C-alpha positions as CSV (number, residue, x, y, z in Angstrom):
1,X,-5.4,-62.7,-187.4
2,X,-7.6,-60.2,-189.1
3,X,-6.6,-56.8,-190.8
4,X,-4.7,-53.8,-189.9
5,X,-7.2,-51.4,-188.3
6,X,-5.4,-48.1,-187.8
7,X,-7.5,-47.4,-185.0
8,X,-9.8,-45.2,-187.3
9,X,-7.1,-42.3,-187.2
10,X,-5.8,-40.4,-190.0
11,X,-2.1,-39.7,-189.0
12,X,-1.1,-37.6,-192.2
13,X,1.4,-34.8,-192.0
14,X,1.4,-31.5,-193.5
15,X,5.3,-31.4,-193.6
16,X,5.5,-32.1,-197.4
17,X,6.4,-28.5,-198.2
18,X,9.1,-27.0,-200.3
19,X,12.2,-28.6,-201.9
20,X,13.6,-31.9,-200.6
21,X,14.9,-35.2,-201.5
22,X,11.3,-36.6,-201.1
23,X,11.4,-39.3,-204.0
24,X,12.4,-42.4,-202.0
25,X,13.5,-44.0,-205.6
26,X,16.6,-41.7,-205.9
27,X,19.0,-39.3,-203.7
28,X,19.8,-37.4,-207.0
29,X,16.1,-36.4,-207.4
30,X,15.1,-32.8,-205.8
31,X,11.3,-32.4,-205.5
32,X,9.1,-29.2,-204.7
33,X,6.2,-29.9,-202.5
34,X,3.1,-29.8,-202.8
35,X,3.4,-29.4,-206.7
36,X,5.4,-32.5,-207.1
37,X,7.8,-30.9,-209.5
38,X,11.0,-33.1,-209.8
39,X,14.5,-32.2,-211.1
40,X,16.1,-35.5,-211.5
41,X,19.8,-35.8,-212.1
42,X,21.9,-38.7,-213.7
43,X,25.4,-38.9,-214.6
44,X,27.3,-40.6,-217.4
45,X,30.9,-41.8,-217.5
46,X,31.5,-42.1,-221.3
47,X,34.8,-44.2,-220.9
48,X,33.3,-46.7,-218.6
49,X,29.6,-47.0,-220.6
50,X,28.1,-46.3,-217.1
51,X,25.2,-44.2,-216.1
52,X,24.3,-43.4,-212.4
53,X,20.4,-42.6,-212.2
54,X,17.7,-43.6,-209.9
55,X,19.9,-44.7,-206.9
56,X,20.4,-45.1,-203.3
57,X,23.7,-44.9,-201.5
58,X,26.5,-47.4,-201.5
59,X,28.7,-49.3,-204.3
60,X,27.1,-50.0,-207.8
61,X,28.1,-52.9,-210.0
62,X,29.4,-51.9,-213.4
63,X,30.0,-54.2,-216.3
64,X,33.3,-54.8,-218.1
65,X,33.7,-53.9,-221.8
66,X,32.5,-57.2,-223.8
67,X,35.3,-59.4,-224.4
68,X,37.7,-57.7,-222.1
69,X,39.1,-59.5,-219.0
70,X,40.2,-56.6,-216.4
71,X,42.9,-57.1,-213.6
72,X,42.0,-56.5,-210.0
73,X,43.3,-53.1,-210.0
74,X,41.4,-52.1,-213.2
75,X,38.3,-53.3,-211.7
76,X,39.0,-51.4,-208.5
77,X,39.6,-48.3,-211.0
78,X,36.3,-48.8,-212.4
79,X,34.2,-48.8,-209.1
80,X,31.1,-46.7,-208.8
81,X,29.5,-45.4,-205.5
82,X,27.3,-42.6,-204.3
83,X,28.5,-41.1,-200.9
84,X,26.4,-39.2,-198.6
85,X,27.1,-35.7,-197.3
86,X,25.3,-33.4,-194.8
87,X,21.6,-32.9,-195.3
88,X,19.4,-30.6,-193.2
89,X,16.2,-32.1,-192.0
90,X,14.1,-29.3,-193.6
91,X,15.9,-29.7,-197.2
92,X,17.7,-26.4,-196.6
93,X,20.9,-27.9,-197.6
94,X,22.2,-31.2,-199.1
95,X,25.3,-32.6,-200.1
96,X,26.6,-36.0,-201.8
97,X,29.3,-37.2,-204.0
98,X,29.1,-39.5,-207.0
99,X,32.2,-41.4,-207.7
100,X,32.7,-43.1,-211.2
101,X,36.4,-44.4,-211.7
102,X,38.5,-41.3,-212.2
103,X,35.7,-38.9,-211.8
104,X,34.2,-37.3,-208.5
105,X,31.3,-35.2,-208.8
106,X,29.8,-33.2,-206.0
107,X,26.4,-32.2,-205.8
108,X,25.2,-29.5,-203.4
109,X,21.8,-27.9,-203.1
110,X,20.4,-24.9,-201.2
111,X,16.9,-23.9,-200.7
112,X,16.4,-20.0,-201.3
113,X,13.5,-18.7,-199.5
114,X,10.6,-21.0,-198.9
115,X,10.1,-21.7,-202.9
116,X,13.5,-21.7,-204.8
117,X,16.4,-24.1,-205.2
118,X,19.9,-24.0,-206.4
119,X,22.1,-26.8,-207.3
120,X,25.9,-26.6,-207.7
121,X,27.6,-29.4,-209.4
122,X,31.4,-29.8,-209.5
123,X,33.7,-32.3,-210.9
124,X,37.1,-33.5,-211.0
125,X,38.3,-36.2,-213.3
126,X,41.5,-37.6,-215.2
127,X,40.1,-39.3,-218.3
128,X,40.0,-37.8,-221.7
129,X,36.4,-36.8,-221.6
130,X,34.6,-35.4,-218.8
131,X,31.3,-36.9,-217.5
132,X,28.1,-35.6,-218.5
133,X,24.9,-34.9,-216.5
134,X,21.3,-35.2,-217.5
135,X,18.7,-33.0,-215.8
136,X,15.1,-34.1,-216.4
137,X,11.8,-32.5,-215.2
138,X,8.8,-34.2,-214.4
139,X,5.6,-33.9,-212.0
140,X,5.5,-37.0,-209.7
141,X,2.9,-38.9,-207.9
142,X,0.2,-37.9,-210.8
143,X,0.4,-34.2,-209.7
144,X,-0.9,-32.2,-212.6
145,X,1.4,-30.2,-214.7
146,X,3.5,-29.8,-217.8
147,X,6.6,-28.3,-219.2
148,X,7.9,-26.2,-222.0
149,X,11.5,-25.7,-223.3
150,X,11.2,-22.0,-223.7
151,X,14.9,-21.4,-224.5
152,X,18.0,-23.6,-224.5
153,X,19.0,-22.9,-221.1
154,X,15.3,-22.5,-219.8
155,X,12.6,-25.1,-218.8
156,X,9.2,-23.9,-217.9
157,X,7.2,-25.7,-215.3
158,X,3.4,-24.9,-215.5
159,X,0.3,-26.2,-213.6
160,X,-2.8,-24.6,-212.5
161,X,-2.0,-21.5,-210.5
162,X,1.6,-22.4,-210.6
163,X,4.6,-21.3,-212.8
164,X,8.3,-21.9,-212.3
165,X,11.2,-21.4,-214.9
166,X,14.2,-23.5,-214.2
167,X,17.6,-22.2,-215.4
168,X,21.1,-23.7,-216.2
169,X,24.4,-22.0,-216.4
170,X,25.8,-23.8,-219.4
171,X,24.2,-24.5,-223.0
172,X,23.0,-27.9,-223.2
173,X,24.8,-30.3,-225.3
174,X,23.2,-32.6,-228.1
175,X,23.0,-36.0,-226.7
176,X,20.4,-38.3,-228.1
177,X,20.5,-41.2,-225.3
178,X,21.5,-39.8,-222.1
179,X,18.2,-38.1,-221.1
180,X,15.1,-40.2,-221.8
181,X,12.2,-38.0,-220.5
182,X,11.1,-34.8,-221.6
183,X,12.0,-32.0,-221.2
184,X,15.7,-32.3,-220.3
185,X,19.1,-31.0,-220.6
186,X,22.3,-32.8,-221.1
187,X,25.5,-30.9,-219.8
188,X,29.0,-31.7,-219.9
189,X,30.8,-31.4,-216.7
190,X,34.1,-30.1,-218.0
191,X,33.7,-27.2,-215.4
192,X,31.3,-26.2,-212.7
193,X,27.5,-26.3,-213.5
194,X,24.7,-24.5,-211.9
195,X,20.9,-24.8,-211.8
196,X,18.5,-22.4,-210.3
197,X,14.6,-21.8,-210.4
198,X,12.6,-18.8,-210.7
199,X,15.4,-16.5,-212.2
200,X,18.8,-16.9,-214.2
201,X,21.5,-16.9,-211.7
202,X,25.2,-17.0,-212.4
203,X,27.8,-19.3,-211.0
204,X,29.0,-16.8,-208.4
205,X,25.5,-16.1,-207.0
206,X,24.9,-19.9,-206.8
207,X,28.2,-20.8,-205.2
208,X,27.4,-18.1,-202.5
209,X,23.9,-19.2,-201.7
210,X,25.2,-22.8,-201.3
211,X,28.2,-21.7,-199.4
212,X,25.6,-19.7,-196.9
213,X,23.5,-22.7,-196.7
214,X,26.4,-25.1,-195.9
215,X,27.4,-22.7,-193.2
216,X,24.0,-22.5,-191.8
217,X,23.6,-26.2,-191.5
218,X,27.0,-26.4,-189.8
219,X,26.2,-23.9,-187.4
220,X,23.0,-25.5,-186.4
221,X,24.9,-28.3,-185.1
222,X,27.4,-26.1,-182.8
223,X,25.2,-27.0,-179.8
224,X,26.4,-30.5,-179.8
225,X,30.0,-29.3,-179.2
226,X,32.7,-32.0,-179.7
227,X,30.2,-34.3,-181.2
228,X,28.9,-31.8,-183.7
229,X,30.5,-33.6,-186.9
230,X,29.3,-36.8,-185.7
231,X,25.8,-35.5,-185.2
232,X,26.1,-34.3,-188.8
233,X,26.3,-37.8,-190.0
234,X,23.4,-39.1,-187.8
235,X,21.1,-36.1,-188.8
236,X,22.0,-36.4,-192.6
237,X,21.1,-40.1,-192.2
238,X,17.6,-39.4,-190.9
239,X,17.1,-36.7,-193.6
240,X,18.2,-38.8,-196.5
241,X,15.7,-41.3,-195.3
242,X,12.9,-38.9,-194.9
243,X,10.6,-39.2,-197.9
244,X,7.2,-38.4,-199.2
245,X,4.8,-41.6,-199.2
246,X,2.0,-40.7,-201.7
247,X,-0.5,-43.6,-200.7
248,X,-1.4,-41.8,-197.5
249,X,0.0,-38.3,-198.5
250,X,2.5,-38.2,-195.6
251,X,6.0,-37.7,-194.7
252,X,7.8,-40.7,-193.2
253,X,11.4,-41.6,-191.9
254,X,12.4,-45.0,-192.6
255,X,15.2,-47.2,-192.1
256,X,16.3,-47.4,-195.8
257,X,15.5,-46.0,-199.0
258,X,16.5,-49.2,-201.0
259,X,14.2,-51.3,-198.7
260,X,11.5,-48.7,-199.5
261,X,12.0,-49.6,-203.4
262,X,12.2,-53.2,-202.5
263,X,8.8,-53.1,-200.8
264,X,7.0,-51.2,-203.7
265,X,7.0,-47.8,-202.1
266,X,7.8,-47.9,-198.3
267,X,8.8,-50.1,-195.3
268,X,8.0,-49.0,-191.9
269,X,9.6,-51.2,-189.1
270,X,8.1,-51.3,-185.6
271,X,11.0,-50.8,-183.1
272,X,13.0,-48.9,-185.7
273,X,10.4,-46.2,-185.8
274,X,10.7,-45.6,-182.0
275,X,14.4,-45.0,-182.2
276,X,14.3,-42.8,-185.1
277,X,11.5,-40.8,-183.4
278,X,13.9,-40.3,-180.3
279,X,16.9,-39.3,-182.7
280,X,14.7,-36.9,-184.7
281,X,13.6,-35.2,-181.5
282,X,17.0,-33.8,-181.1
283,X,16.5,-31.5,-183.9
284,X,12.7,-31.4,-185.2
285,X,9.9,-32.1,-182.7
286,X,7.2,-32.4,-185.3
287,X,8.8,-34.8,-187.4
288,X,9.9,-37.0,-184.3
289,X,6.2,-37.0,-183.2
290,X,5.1,-37.8,-186.8
291,X,7.5,-40.8,-187.0
292,X,6.2,-42.4,-183.9
293,X,2.4,-41.5,-184.7
294,X,2.7,-42.9,-188.0
295,X,3.9,-46.3,-186.5
296,X,0.2,-46.8,-185.1
297,X,-1.6,-46.3,-188.6
298,X,-1.5,-50.1,-189.1
299,X,-2.0,-51.7,-185.8
300,X,-3.5,-55.2,-186.1
301,X,-6.9,-55.4,-184.7
302,X,-6.2,-52.2,-182.7
303,X,-4.1,-54.5,-180.6
304,X,-0.4,-54.5,-181.5
305,X,2.0,-52.8,-183.8
306,X,3.2,-55.2,-186.7
307,X,6.9,-56.0,-187.2
308,X,6.8,-54.4,-190.7
309,X,4.4,-52.8,-193.3
310,X,5.1,-52.5,-196.9
311,X,3.9,-50.3,-199.8
312,X,3.0,-53.8,-201.5
313,X,0.2,-54.0,-199.1
314,X,1.9,-56.7,-197.0
315,X,1.9,-56.4,-193.0
316,X,3.2,-58.9,-190.6
317,X,-0.1,-59.6,-189.2
318,X,1.5,-62.7,-187.3
319,X,3.9,-60.8,-185.1
320,X,5.1,-57.7,-183.7
321,X,8.7,-56.4,-182.6
322,X,10.4,-55.9,-179.2
323,X,8.3,-53.5,-177.0
324,X,10.2,-50.3,-176.9
325,X,7.2,-48.0,-177.5
326,X,6.7,-47.0,-173.9
327,X,10.5,-46.1,-173.5
328,X,10.6,-44.1,-177.3
329,X,7.5,-42.3,-176.3
330,X,8.5,-41.4,-172.7
331,X,12.0,-40.2,-174.0
332,X,10.1,-38.2,-176.9
333,X,7.8,-36.6,-174.7
334,X,10.4,-35.5,-172.0
335,X,12.6,-34.1,-174.7
336,X,9.7,-32.5,-176.8
337,X,6.5,-32.4,-174.7
338,X,3.2,-32.4,-176.5
339,X,0.2,-33.4,-174.7
340,X,-2.1,-33.5,-177.8
341,X,0.2,-36.1,-179.3
342,X,0.9,-38.0,-176.2
343,X,-3.0,-38.4,-175.7
344,X,-3.3,-39.5,-179.4
345,X,-0.8,-42.3,-179.0
346,X,-1.6,-43.4,-175.2
347,X,-4.3,-45.9,-176.0
348,X,-2.6,-47.9,-178.8
349,X,0.5,-47.9,-176.5
350,X,-1.6,-49.3,-173.7
351,X,-3.3,-51.7,-176.1
352,X,-0.1,-52.9,-177.2
353,X,1.2,-53.5,-173.7
354,X,-2.0,-55.6,-172.9
355,X,-1.6,-57.7,-176.0
356,X,1.9,-59.1,-175.1
357,X,0.5,-60.3,-171.7
358,X,-2.4,-62.0,-173.6
359,X,-0.9,-63.2,-176.7
360,X,2.7,-64.1,-175.6
361,X,2.5,-65.3,-172.0
362,X,4.1,-68.8,-171.5
363,X,3.7,-71.6,-169.0
364,X,6.5,-70.1,-166.8
365,X,4.4,-66.7,-166.5
366,X,6.8,-64.8,-168.7
367,X,6.9,-64.0,-172.6
368,X,8.0,-65.8,-175.4
369,X,8.6,-64.7,-178.9
370,X,5.6,-65.8,-181.1
371,X,4.0,-65.8,-184.5
372,X,0.4,-66.2,-185.3
373,X,-1.2,-67.9,-188.7
374,X,-3.0,-65.7,-190.8
375,X,-4.2,-65.9,-194.6
376,X,-2.1,-64.2,-197.2
377,X,-3.2,-60.8,-198.3
378,X,-1.0,-60.2,-201.3
379,X,0.8,-63.4,-202.2
380,X,4.2,-62.3,-200.7
381,X,6.3,-65.3,-200.1
382,X,7.0,-64.2,-196.5
383,X,3.4,-64.5,-195.9
384,X,3.6,-68.2,-196.5
385,X,7.1,-68.9,-194.8
386,X,7.0,-67.0,-191.8
387,X,3.5,-67.1,-190.0
388,X,3.1,-69.6,-187.3
389,X,6.9,-70.8,-187.4
390,X,10.1,-70.4,-185.7
391,X,11.3,-68.1,-188.4
392,X,8.4,-65.7,-188.0
393,X,8.8,-65.8,-184.0
394,X,12.7,-65.0,-184.4
395,X,11.6,-61.8,-186.4
396,X,9.3,-60.9,-183.3
397,X,12.3,-61.2,-181.1
398,X,14.5,-58.5,-182.7
399,X,17.9,-60.1,-183.5
400,X,16.4,-62.1,-186.5
401,X,18.8,-64.8,-186.9
402,X,20.5,-64.8,-183.6
403,X,22.1,-68.3,-182.7
404,X,20.5,-68.3,-179.1
405,X,17.4,-69.3,-181.1
406,X,18.8,-72.0,-183.2
407,X,16.9,-75.3,-182.9
408,X,14.5,-74.0,-180.4
409,X,11.3,-75.8,-180.8
410,X,8.1,-73.8,-181.9
411,X,4.6,-74.8,-180.7
412,X,2.1,-74.2,-183.6
413,X,-0.8,-74.7,-181.3
414,X,0.1,-71.8,-178.8
415,X,2.0,-70.0,-181.3
416,X,4.8,-69.5,-179.3
417,X,8.7,-70.3,-179.4
418,X,9.4,-72.9,-176.5
419,X,11.7,-70.1,-174.8
420,X,11.3,-67.5,-172.1
421,X,13.3,-65.0,-173.7
422,X,15.4,-62.7,-171.3
423,X,15.6,-59.7,-173.6
424,X,11.8,-59.8,-174.5
425,X,10.8,-60.0,-170.8
426,X,13.3,-57.2,-169.6
427,X,12.1,-54.7,-172.2
428,X,8.5,-55.5,-171.4
429,X,9.0,-54.8,-167.7
430,X,10.7,-51.6,-168.8
431,X,7.5,-50.8,-171.2
432,X,5.3,-51.3,-168.1
433,X,7.3,-48.7,-166.0
434,X,7.6,-46.3,-168.9
435,X,3.9,-46.4,-169.6
436,X,3.0,-46.2,-166.0
437,X,4.9,-42.7,-166.0
438,X,3.2,-41.7,-169.1
439,X,-0.3,-42.6,-167.4
440,X,0.3,-40.3,-164.5
441,X,1.5,-37.7,-166.7
442,X,-1.9,-37.9,-168.3
443,X,-3.8,-38.4,-165.2
444,X,-4.8,-41.9,-165.5
445,X,-4.1,-43.4,-162.1
446,X,-6.1,-46.8,-162.8
447,X,-4.1,-47.3,-165.8
448,X,-0.9,-46.5,-164.0
449,X,-1.5,-49.2,-161.0
450,X,-2.6,-51.6,-163.8
451,X,0.9,-51.3,-165.4
452,X,2.6,-51.0,-162.1
453,X,1.1,-54.4,-161.2
454,X,1.7,-56.3,-164.2
455,X,5.3,-54.8,-164.4
456,X,6.0,-56.1,-160.9
457,X,4.6,-59.7,-161.8
458,X,6.9,-59.9,-164.7
459,X,9.8,-58.3,-162.6
460,X,9.3,-61.1,-160.0
461,X,9.2,-64.0,-162.7
462,X,12.3,-62.6,-164.4
463,X,14.4,-64.0,-161.4
464,X,13.7,-67.5,-162.8
465,X,16.0,-66.5,-165.6
466,X,19.1,-65.8,-163.4
467,X,21.6,-68.5,-163.6
468,X,23.9,-68.4,-160.5
469,X,26.5,-70.9,-161.8
470,X,26.8,-68.8,-165.1
471,X,26.5,-65.3,-163.5
472,X,24.3,-64.2,-165.9
473,X,20.5,-64.0,-167.2
474,X,20.0,-67.0,-169.6
475,X,16.9,-67.8,-172.0
476,X,14.9,-70.9,-170.3
477,X,13.4,-73.6,-172.3
478,X,9.5,-73.6,-171.5
479,X,9.2,-77.3,-172.4
480,X,12.1,-78.6,-170.4
481,X,12.7,-75.8,-167.7
482,X,16.4,-75.8,-168.7
483,X,18.7,-73.0,-169.2
484,X,20.1,-72.5,-172.8
485,X,23.8,-71.7,-172.6
486,X,24.0,-69.3,-175.8
487,X,23.8,-65.7,-175.0
488,X,23.6,-62.6,-176.7
489,X,23.7,-58.8,-175.7
490,X,20.0,-59.0,-175.0
491,X,21.1,-61.2,-171.6
492,X,22.2,-57.9,-170.3
493,X,18.7,-56.1,-170.7
494,X,17.6,-56.9,-167.2
495,X,20.0,-54.0,-166.1
496,X,17.4,-51.8,-167.6
497,X,14.6,-53.0,-165.1
498,X,15.8,-52.1,-161.6
499,X,15.4,-56.0,-160.8
500,X,18.9,-56.8,-160.7
501,X,21.1,-56.9,-157.4
502,X,24.3,-55.3,-157.3
503,X,25.9,-58.6,-157.0
504,X,24.3,-59.9,-160.2
505,X,25.3,-56.8,-162.1
506,X,28.8,-57.2,-161.1
507,X,28.9,-60.8,-162.0
508,X,27.6,-60.0,-165.5
509,X,30.1,-57.3,-166.0
510,X,33.0,-59.1,-164.8
511,X,32.5,-62.5,-166.1
512,X,30.9,-61.7,-169.3
513,X,30.4,-58.0,-170.8
514,X,33.8,-56.8,-169.9
515,X,35.5,-60.2,-170.7
516,X,37.4,-60.0,-173.8
517,X,37.0,-63.7,-174.4
518,X,33.0,-63.1,-174.6
519,X,31.8,-59.6,-175.3
520,X,34.6,-57.1,-174.9
521,X,37.3,-56.1,-177.1
522,X,38.6,-53.4,-179.5
523,X,35.3,-53.1,-181.3
524,X,32.1,-53.8,-179.2
525,X,29.4,-55.2,-178.6
526,X,29.3,-58.6,-180.7
527,X,25.9,-59.7,-181.2
528,X,27.0,-63.2,-179.9
529,X,30.0,-63.9,-177.5
530,X,33.6,-64.2,-179.2
531,X,33.5,-67.8,-177.9
532,X,30.3,-68.8,-179.7
533,X,30.6,-71.1,-182.5
534,X,28.8,-68.8,-184.6
535,X,31.0,-65.9,-183.9
536,X,33.3,-66.4,-186.9
537,X,30.3,-66.2,-189.4
538,X,30.1,-62.3,-188.7
539,X,26.8,-62.5,-190.5
540,X,24.0,-60.3,-189.4
541,X,23.0,-60.8,-186.1
542,X,25.6,-63.8,-185.8
543,X,28.4,-61.9,-184.6
544,X,28.4,-58.6,-186.1
545,X,27.7,-55.1,-184.0
546,X,24.5,-53.3,-183.9
547,X,23.8,-49.9,-182.7
548,X,20.6,-50.9,-180.8
549,X,22.3,-53.5,-178.9
550,X,25.0,-51.2,-177.8
551,X,22.5,-48.6,-176.9
552,X,20.2,-50.5,-174.7
553,X,23.0,-52.1,-172.9
554,X,24.5,-48.7,-172.4
555,X,21.1,-47.4,-170.8
556,X,20.9,-50.7,-168.6
557,X,24.5,-49.9,-167.2
558,X,23.4,-46.3,-166.5
559,X,20.3,-47.3,-164.7
560,X,22.4,-49.8,-162.7
561,X,25.1,-47.0,-161.8
562,X,27.9,-48.8,-163.7
563,X,28.8,-45.4,-165.2
564,X,32.3,-46.1,-165.7
565,X,31.5,-49.2,-167.9
566,X,28.9,-47.0,-169.6
567,X,31.2,-44.3,-170.5
568,X,33.7,-46.8,-171.9
569,X,30.8,-48.3,-174.1
570,X,30.0,-44.9,-175.3
571,X,33.6,-44.1,-176.2
572,X,34.1,-47.3,-178.2
573,X,30.8,-46.9,-180.0
574,X,31.9,-43.3,-180.7
575,X,35.1,-44.6,-182.4
576,X,33.4,-47.2,-184.2
577,X,30.9,-44.7,-185.6
578,X,33.6,-42.3,-186.6
579,X,35.8,-44.5,-188.2
580,X,33.3,-45.6,-190.6
581,X,31.7,-42.0,-191.2
582,X,35.1,-40.7,-192.0
583,X,36.3,-43.5,-193.9
584,X,33.2,-44.3,-195.9
585,X,30.6,-41.8,-195.4
586,X,28.3,-44.6,-194.2
587,X,26.1,-45.1,-191.2
588,X,26.0,-48.8,-191.6
589,X,23.2,-51.2,-190.4
590,X,25.8,-53.3,-188.8
591,X,29.7,-53.7,-188.4
592,X,32.4,-56.4,-188.4
593,X,33.2,-57.2,-184.7
594,X,36.6,-58.3,-185.9
595,X,37.7,-55.3,-188.1
596,X,35.2,-52.7,-187.0
597,X,34.1,-51.9,-190.5
598,X,30.8,-51.8,-191.9
599,X,29.8,-52.5,-195.8
600,X,32.0,-55.5,-196.0
601,X,29.1,-57.7,-196.4
602,X,26.0,-58.0,-198.4
603,X,23.3,-57.6,-195.8
604,X,24.2,-54.3,-194.5
605,X,22.6,-51.2,-195.6
606,X,25.0,-48.1,-195.9
607,X,22.7,-45.6,-194.5
608,X,20.7,-47.1,-191.7
609,X,19.6,-44.1,-189.4
610,X,19.4,-46.0,-186.1
611,X,23.1,-46.3,-186.2
612,X,22.9,-42.7,-184.9
613,X,22.3,-44.2,-181.5
614,X,25.9,-44.7,-181.3
615,X,26.3,-40.7,-181.2
616,X,23.5,-40.5,-178.9
617,X,25.4,-42.2,-176.0
618,X,28.1,-39.7,-176.5
619,X,25.5,-36.9,-176.2
620,X,24.2,-38.6,-172.9
621,X,27.7,-38.8,-171.6
622,X,28.6,-35.0,-172.3
623,X,25.5,-34.0,-170.9
624,X,24.3,-32.4,-174.3
625,X,21.0,-34.3,-174.2
626,X,19.4,-35.6,-171.1
627,X,18.9,-39.2,-170.1
628,X,15.2,-39.9,-169.8
629,X,14.0,-39.8,-166.1
630,X,13.7,-43.4,-166.1
631,X,17.4,-43.8,-165.9
632,X,18.1,-41.2,-163.4
633,X,15.6,-42.3,-160.7
634,X,16.3,-44.7,-158.0
635,X,19.9,-45.5,-159.5
636,X,21.2,-47.0,-156.3
637,X,18.2,-49.5,-155.8
638,X,20.2,-52.4,-157.3
639,X,23.6,-51.7,-155.6
640,X,22.1,-52.3,-152.2
641,X,22.2,-56.0,-152.3
């Protein structure tokens, strides 16, 4: 495989304007763009000998005092974590809480006009000494500028054609080690503290500005009705993960800040981006389209969207990810029509659809997950271990370590897993149909007919994956022609295609989806049946609950006209979401199917924005947001048989 091509387009955005949490390295850093002026906060708990500085959300490890053995209760009392609060997408209001042992520190920000910022910091604690806060100024990303300490409570930021003074409400303390960059303040948090730009504001004015911004952010959610508070979490998660990426001078919405840091700047994932664009469209059309457009920047050979692209320079040149591009763009265009952007992404979408048929078709006339060889570009270990292997092919399939792929042979000559995968083929059929609709929207009838024909061929071939005895679609080995007995929620994806008879739909629901011995239960949908030997592992895609699985099965139920089951799935997804947002302030990457809690395992990011799909189902159910037309048309077709 050769290099990413980007199709020759420059897809930068001009959205990097004003104050926001643009720096992916820390949720405690507020940055003014385009100047790159940064106000970086950090906190110190003196009794715990602990600092919180450049950080993401979630619990932090804290070392014990040397030579002191702590009881479990004492360890619990010393726990440290950063919890997210609401965050307007435009940075108009943000809130988070820092927890350090006995101390609780709330940090709220409000944008004032287009160029000014106020910060309000409130603290409660029971220890003998209050925490301290360091405030450090910087110009990020090689933006030119310098600072002067013009008075004890005033820091001046200066650049060519730019001047801004920054004020604090308290006299800074003399602390030699807490602030390590110049210029800086260290402020004791015995009471409320305020920071403001451009002019000196007292605590009363700062509090009033923050209160007004908080109320405005809450009012903007009122249109979501009973789901408003849940939508607050989904919106906040998107906003906290929307950052400035300096290499291409763009704003991107990513699956995880910490993953960005781990990947030396950013990590853009294929199918994540289409889900995130859909969710962003509920509030911000420009940001939504930008999210989708950016995923095409590093198309490989102008043919396919890679699974992941890293700031390190590594791109998964060997593989793609499940083809939901057509669905995502169709949903986005129907929510936020934009002919210019649709025309811009159309050709790469069509090329990607054609690539699947060319590169991943197996001997049964269906698709198999695959992975091509390529020469390493940066020396990343993944470039050695994944290409042209079963491991790489699993990553293309979506549920990375799903047990349904355990022990499946991989053909290094064809670069394909020896498996016709139900989920991949169903999503491809849906992609063909969605793209055909978009083609007709653009007046491209020849391309629409091409997509109709290709979709019909795969729809006919999909019938080979129906196991009458089992009453469900199952993966089929391409080397033996045999069904593989291990299933996952992806085996319900054919409901998305309109290719399933009413009798087949009923069998799948009654025998499998709504069967509490398999997929149903208090917390749904587990990524493997409860009867599967891997279910007790509750490790990543081996038993845990994932929002995209729930969401795609829900859409399939809607298209199949199984509205009662769809409504119940949406309700249980809402309960799962709300429990975790209220208890932990997290939109976890995945959840235990046993306890319904996220964050109980290591591989579980605490703020993963595609988990907002759990709320989107509720918005469909209460008709606050319309379903894509694809799931409204021809609803009864599969019920006739």
